C-alpha positions as CSV (number, residue, x, y, z in Angstrom):
1,M,0.0,0.0,0.0
2,L,1.3,3.4,-0.9
3,W,0.4,4.9,2.5
4,V,2.6,2.3,4.3
5,R,5.5,2.9,1.8
6,Y,5.4,6.7,1.4
7,G,2.7,8.3,3.5
8,R,4.4,8.3,6.9
9,T,7.6,10.1,5.6
10,G,6.8,11.4,2.1
11,L,4.1,13.8,3.1
12,T,4.9,17.2,4.6
13,D,3.1,20.5,5.2
14,C,4.4,21.5,1.8
15,S,2.6,18.6,0.0
16,T,-0.7,18.9,-1.9
17,V,-2.6,15.7,-2.6
18,I,-5.0,15.4,-5.5
19,V,-7.3,12.3,-5.4
20,T,-9.2,11.3,-8.5
21,G,-12.0,8.8,-8.3
22,D,-15.6,8.2,-7.6
23,A,-15.3,7.6,-3.9
24,R,-17.1,4.2,-4.1
25,T,-16.0,1.6,-1.6
26,N,-17.6,-1.5,-3.2
27,Y,-19.0,-2.0,0.3
28,R,-15.5,-2.3,1.9
29,P,-14.2,-0.2,4.7
30,T,-13.8,3.4,3.7
31,G,-10.3,4.2,4.8
32,G,-11.4,7.6,6.0
33,D,-8.9,7.4,8.8
34,V,-6.1,7.2,6.3
35,L,-7.4,10.2,4.4
36,S,-7.7,12.1,7.7
37,E,-4.1,11.4,8.5
38,I,-3.0,12.4,5.0
39,A,-4.9,15.7,5.4
40,R,-3.4,16.3,8.8
41,R,0.1,16.0,7.3
42,C,-0.4,17.9,4.1
43,R,-1.0,21.5,3.1
44,A,-4.1,20.6,1.1
45,V,-6.1,17.7,-0.2
46,Y,-8.4,18.0,-3.2
47,W,-10.8,15.4,-4.6
48,L,-11.8,15.2,-8.3
49,N,-14.9,13.1,-8.7
50,P,-15.9,12.0,-12.2
51,E,-19.5,11.1,-11.1
52,P,-22.4,13.5,-11.4
53,R,-22.9,15.3,-8.1
54,S,-26.5,13.8,-8.0
55,Q,-24.9,10.4,-7.5
56,W,-22.6,11.4,-4.7
57,D,-23.4,9.6,-1.4
58,T,-25.7,7.1,-3.1
59,T,-25.3,3.3,-2.8
60,D,-21.6,2.7,-1.9
61,S,-20.4,6.3,-2.6
62,V,-18.9,7.8,0.6
63,I,-17.7,11.1,-0.8
64,G,-19.4,12.9,2.0
65,E,-17.1,11.1,4.5
66,Y,-14.0,11.9,2.4
67,A,-15.1,15.5,1.8
68,Q,-14.7,16.4,5.4
69,H,-11.0,15.7,5.1
70,C,-10.6,17.7,1.8
71,D,-10.0,21.3,1.2
72,A,-12.4,21.1,-1.8
73,V,-14.2,18.4,-3.8
74,F,-15.0,18.9,-7.4
75,E,-17.2,17.2,-10.0
76,V,-14.8,16.7,-12.9
77,R,-16.5,14.9,-15.8
78,T,-15.3,17.2,-18.6
79,L,-12.3,19.1,-19.6
80,R,-14.1,22.4,-18.8
81,Q,-14.8,21.2,-15.3
82,L,-11.2,20.2,-14.9
83,V,-10.1,23.7,-15.9
84,D,-12.6,25.2,-13.5
85,A,-11.3,23.0,-10.6
86,V,-7.7,23.9,-11.3
87,E,-8.5,27.6,-11.5
88,R,-10.2,27.4,-8.1
89,I,-7.3,25.5,-6.6
90,L,-4.8,28.0,-7.8
């Protein structure tokens, strides 16, 4: 796991982490505690979610849990949305 290999020493208060994914757990444990620790060690955490916002926190999506550890969460399904997210981050 990347966290075991790099997370404990590779992340500093100068690090920015960008997570891309739909935040679905496939009904497995969320790992929210790991994201919380990452956020504690980093300058910022941003999540780019390719699912429509209307599907967030449905069935096995736990983006609401992850969002509490992020500086911002963005719906990014198109290039335009990606540009908008990057502009807001900068």
